[in-house]
C-alpha positions as CSV (number, residue, x, y, z in Angstrom):
1,M,0.0,-0.1,-0.2
2,D,1.1,3.5,-0.6
3,T,1.9,5.7,2.1
4,E,0.5,9.1,2.5
5,S,3.7,10.6,1.3
6,N,3.7,8.7,-1.9
7,R,0.1,9.5,-2.8
8,K,0.9,13.3,-2.3
9,K,3.9,12.9,-4.6
10,K,1.9,11.4,-7.1
11,L,-0.7,13.9,-7.1
12,F,1.8,16.5,-8.4
13,K,3.5,14.2,-10.5
14,L,4.8,15.8,-13.9
15,P,4.2,13.4,-17.0
16,K,7.2,12.1,-18.5
17,I,8.6,14.6,-21.1
18,P,11.1,14.3,-23.9
19,K,15.0,14.7,-22.6
20,N,15.8,16.8,-25.2
21,S,17.5,20.0,-24.8
22,S,16.0,21.5,-27.7
23,F,12.4,20.7,-26.0
24,F,13.5,22.6,-22.8
25,I,14.9,25.7,-24.6
26,I,11.4,25.9,-26.2
27,L,9.8,25.5,-23.0
28,A,12.3,28.0,-21.2
29,I,11.6,30.5,-23.9
30,L,7.9,30.2,-23.1
31,A,8.6,30.7,-19.3
32,E,10.9,33.7,-20.1
33,S,8.2,35.1,-22.5
34,F,5.8,35.1,-19.2
35,I,8.5,36.7,-17.1
36,I,9.0,39.6,-19.8
37,Y,5.2,40.0,-20.2
38,A,5.1,40.6,-16.2
39,S,7.6,43.2,-16.7
40,V,5.8,44.8,-19.5
41,L,2.7,45.2,-17.1
42,V,4.6,46.9,-14.4
43,K,4.5,49.8,-16.2
44,L,0.6,49.9,-15.8
45,T,0.7,50.4,-12.1
46,D,1.7,53.3,-9.9
47,M,2.7,51.1,-7.2
48,S,6.0,51.6,-5.7
49,P,8.7,49.3,-6.8
50,I,9.6,47.7,-3.4
51,N,6.0,47.2,-2.5
52,L,5.1,45.9,-6.0
53,G,8.0,43.2,-5.9
54,F,6.6,42.3,-2.3
55,Y,3.1,41.7,-3.8
56,R,4.4,40.0,-6.6
57,I,6.2,37.3,-4.3
58,V,3.7,37.0,-1.5
59,L,0.7,36.4,-3.9
60,A,2.5,33.5,-5.4
61,L,3.4,32.2,-1.8
62,P,0.1,30.3,-1.1
63,V,0.4,28.8,-4.9
64,F,3.8,27.3,-4.1
65,W,2.8,26.2,-0.6
66,L,-0.2,24.2,-1.8
67,M,1.7,22.3,-4.4
68,A,4.7,21.9,-2.7
69,N,3.2,20.7,0.6
70,A,0.7,18.4,-1.5
71,R,4.0,16.4,-2.6
72,Q,5.4,16.2,1.1
73,N,5.9,18.1,4.1
74,V,8.1,20.7,3.3
75,F,9.3,21.5,6.8
76,K,10.9,18.2,7.1
77,I,14.0,19.6,4.7
78,P,17.2,20.4,6.6
79,F,17.2,23.6,7.9
80,K,20.8,24.2,6.3
81,D,19.1,23.7,2.8
82,I,15.9,25.8,3.8
83,A,18.6,28.7,4.7
84,F,20.1,28.3,1.2
85,M,16.4,28.4,-0.6
86,M,15.9,31.5,1.2
87,L,19.1,32.7,0.5
88,A,18.2,32.4,-3.3
89,G,14.9,34.3,-2.4
90,I,17.1,37.1,-0.9
91,F,18.9,37.4,-4.4
92,F,15.6,37.5,-6.1
93,A,14.2,39.9,-3.8
94,F,17.1,42.6,-4.8
95,D,16.7,41.6,-8.4
96,L,13.1,42.7,-8.5
97,L,13.9,45.7,-6.4
98,F,16.4,46.8,-8.9
99,F,14.5,45.7,-11.8
100,N,11.4,47.5,-11.2
101,I,13.4,50.5,-10.4
102,A,15.2,50.6,-13.7
103,L,11.8,49.8,-15.6
104,R,10.8,53.3,-14.5
105,H,13.8,55.0,-15.9
106,T,14.7,53.1,-18.9
107,S,12.9,50.9,-21.6
108,V,11.7,47.2,-21.4
109,A,14.1,46.7,-24.2
110,N,17.0,48.1,-22.3
111,V,16.3,46.3,-19.3
112,N,16.4,43.2,-21.0
113,L,19.5,44.2,-22.9
114,F,21.3,43.9,-19.4
115,G,19.3,40.9,-18.4
116,S,20.8,39.1,-21.4
117,L,24.4,39.8,-19.4
118,A,23.4,37.0,-17.6
119,C,24.7,34.7,-20.0
120,F,28.1,35.8,-19.8
121,I,28.0,35.6,-15.9
122,L,26.4,31.9,-16.1
123,I,28.8,30.5,-18.2
124,P,31.7,30.9,-16.1
125,I,29.9,29.8,-12.9
126,G,28.9,26.8,-14.8
127,I,32.6,26.0,-15.7
128,F,34.4,26.6,-12.4
129,F,31.9,26.0,-9.6
130,F,29.7,23.1,-11.6
131,K,32.5,21.4,-13.6
132,E,30.6,21.8,-16.8
133,K,32.6,21.6,-20.3
134,F,33.6,24.8,-22.0
135,R,31.7,25.1,-25.0
136,K,33.4,27.4,-27.4
137,S,30.3,27.6,-30.2
138,L,28.5,28.9,-27.3
139,L,30.5,31.7,-26.3
140,I,31.0,32.6,-29.9
141,G,27.1,32.5,-30.6
142,A,26.6,34.4,-27.1
143,I,28.9,37.3,-28.2
144,V,27.0,37.3,-31.9
145,A,23.8,37.5,-30.1
146,F,24.9,40.1,-27.7
147,C,26.3,42.3,-30.9
148,G,22.4,42.1,-32.0
149,I,21.2,43.1,-28.8
150,V,23.2,46.1,-29.2
151,V,22.0,46.7,-32.6
152,L,18.5,46.1,-31.6
153,V,18.4,48.2,-28.5
154,G,20.6,50.9,-30.2
155,G,18.1,51.4,-33.1
156,K,15.7,53.3,-30.6
157,G,18.0,56.3,-30.7
158,E,16.1,59.5,-29.6
159,L,12.9,57.6,-28.9
160,S,14.7,55.6,-26.3
161,V,13.6,56.2,-22.9
162,A,16.6,55.1,-21.4
163,T,18.7,56.8,-18.7
164,P,22.0,56.3,-17.1
165,F,20.6,55.5,-13.6
166,G,18.2,53.1,-15.1
167,D,20.8,51.4,-16.8
168,F,22.8,51.1,-13.8
169,M,19.7,49.6,-11.8
170,A,19.5,46.8,-14.6
171,F,23.1,45.8,-14.4
172,L,22.5,45.7,-10.6
173,S,19.5,43.7,-11.3
174,V,21.4,41.2,-13.5
175,L,24.1,40.7,-11.0
176,C,21.3,39.5,-8.3
177,Y,19.6,37.4,-10.9
178,S,22.7,35.5,-12.1
179,S,23.5,34.9,-8.2
180,F,19.7,33.6,-8.0
181,L,19.7,31.2,-10.9
182,A,23.2,29.9,-9.5
183,V,21.8,28.9,-6.3
184,I,18.6,27.4,-7.5
185,Y,20.6,25.4,-10.2
186,S,22.7,23.9,-7.2
187,L,19.5,23.1,-5.2
188,R,17.7,21.8,-8.2
189,K,20.0,18.5,-8.0
190,R,18.5,17.7,-4.8
191,Y,15.2,19.3,-4.5
192,G,12.1,19.7,-6.8
193,T,11.1,23.3,-8.1
194,L,8.0,23.7,-5.8
195,E,9.9,23.2,-2.4
196,I,12.6,25.3,-3.7
197,M,10.2,28.2,-5.0
198,F,8.0,28.3,-1.7
199,F,11.0,28.8,0.7
200,A,12.7,31.3,-1.9
201,C,9.5,33.2,-1.9
202,I,9.6,33.4,2.1
203,G,13.2,34.9,1.8
204,S,12.2,37.2,-0.9
205,S,8.8,38.4,0.6
206,L,10.5,39.0,4.1
207,T,13.2,41.0,2.4
208,L,11.0,43.2,0.3
209,L,8.7,43.6,3.2
210,V,11.7,45.3,5.2
211,L,12.8,47.4,2.6
212,A,9.1,48.5,1.6
213,L,8.8,49.6,5.4
214,I,12.2,51.5,5.6
215,F,12.2,53.2,1.9
216,E,8.5,53.4,1.0
217,G,6.2,52.6,3.5
218,F,3.5,49.8,3.2
219,E,1.2,50.4,0.4
220,V,-2.0,48.8,-0.8
221,P,-3.6,48.2,-4.4
222,K,-5.6,51.6,-5.0
223,D,-8.3,49.7,-6.6
224,M,-9.5,46.6,-7.9
225,K,-8.2,47.1,-11.2
226,D,-4.7,47.7,-9.7
227,F,-5.0,44.5,-7.6
228,G,-6.0,42.9,-10.8
229,I,-2.7,44.1,-12.7
230,I,-0.5,43.0,-9.5
231,A,-2.1,39.8,-9.3
232,L,-1.6,39.2,-13.2
233,I,2.4,40.2,-12.6
234,S,2.6,37.7,-9.9
235,L,0.8,34.7,-12.0
236,C,2.6,35.3,-15.2
237,G,6.2,36.4,-13.6
238,Q,6.5,34.4,-10.6
239,V,4.1,31.4,-10.6
240,I,4.4,30.5,-14.3
241,G,7.5,32.5,-15.6
242,Q,9.9,31.7,-12.6
243,G,8.4,28.3,-11.7
244,F,8.9,26.8,-14.8
245,F,12.3,28.5,-15.6
246,N,13.2,27.0,-12.4
247,Y,12.3,23.7,-13.2
248,I,14.1,23.7,-16.5
249,M,17.4,24.5,-14.5
250,G,17.3,21.0,-13.2
251,K,17.1,19.4,-16.7
252,V,19.8,21.1,-18.5
253,N,23.1,23.0,-17.5
254,T,24.0,26.5,-16.8
255,Q,25.0,27.1,-20.2
256,T,22.1,25.9,-21.9
257,S,19.8,27.6,-19.7
258,S,21.7,30.8,-20.2
259,L,21.3,30.6,-23.8
260,V,17.6,31.4,-23.4
261,L,18.3,34.5,-21.8
262,L,19.6,35.7,-25.3
263,F,16.2,35.6,-26.4
264,S,14.8,38.1,-24.0
265,P,15.5,41.4,-25.6
266,I,13.6,40.0,-28.8
267,I,10.6,39.0,-26.7
268,A,10.9,42.4,-24.7
269,A,11.0,44.4,-28.0
270,L,8.0,42.7,-29.9
271,M,6.0,42.9,-26.4
272,G,7.1,46.6,-26.1
273,F,5.9,47.1,-29.7
274,F,2.6,45.5,-29.3
275,I,1.6,46.4,-26.1
276,L,3.2,49.7,-25.2
277,G,3.7,51.1,-28.9
278,E,7.4,51.2,-28.3
279,K,9.4,51.9,-31.9
280,L,10.4,48.9,-33.6
281,G,12.2,49.9,-36.9
282,I,14.9,48.4,-39.3
283,F,17.5,48.5,-36.9
284,E,15.6,46.7,-34.4
285,I,14.7,43.9,-36.9
286,C,18.4,43.6,-38.1
287,G,19.2,43.3,-34.4
288,I,16.5,40.5,-33.7
289,C,18.1,38.6,-37.0
290,I,21.5,38.9,-35.6
291,I,20.6,37.6,-32.1
292,L,18.8,34.8,-34.0
293,I,22.0,33.7,-35.8
294,G,24.0,33.7,-32.6
295,A,21.8,31.8,-31.0
296,Y,21.9,29.2,-33.5
297,F,25.6,28.8,-33.2
298,A,25.3,29.0,-29.6
299,K,22.7,26.3,-29.4
300,K,25.3,23.8,-31.8
301,E,27.1,22.3,-29.1
302,S,25.1,23.3,-26.0
303,Y,23.5,19.9,-25.2
């Protein structure tokens, strides 16, 4: 007979899926699309950035708890590992803080230009800390793709809403996000996505709550429409986007997962064009093509 623990694990057991890097890359791009869509929605609310980050996390917390606890008693995980998961959440909290500030001082595409730099941070982390094999084609493809990203963002010219302060905030964001992904990658070797995301969300929400009380004061959504936007940010960015992306971190190496980040500026530019009415001209289109060429070469040996 099955124990109660085994029945819980079966309840949220994922179906078998292809063990192919291409499949996970496609799934990761889809997850990244939800994350970037959440970043577009950030521009539709007037809530202060730290408070917004807090609500994004805390609204996702019950979802991850329900799913994680249905599999097993999450509080039976060793305290040392729980603390490590919460550390990942602290990194993510500061990523959200800098990310939301950056979005108010630069364009969506510019924020994701800096976000793509995570690729160049994760590659050496994977090589030196996780003993992954160096892939020359990945590095060359990443450099080509980054040149395309520069062309894409540079094509905005005078219509860009970028500022040096906004770009600096975006750079700090990518440093924190890379640290978050590196910690998640090490944890995914031993734990499932749901358990990690639950405790990471606790670390993030506590950090953001303290920062909000110190720098902004506690805020509440001004009306139901505002709450709906914030809830959608939480659903798309945290539950679906980060949830799936962190699941994928346990299926591929850091170099392959970092490849997905090269697609972020393309997704951001298209969403900025269709949703926010941001410019998308010949330079942006050329930049997108260069990124795709670079990603093709990077993918060749990334399995």
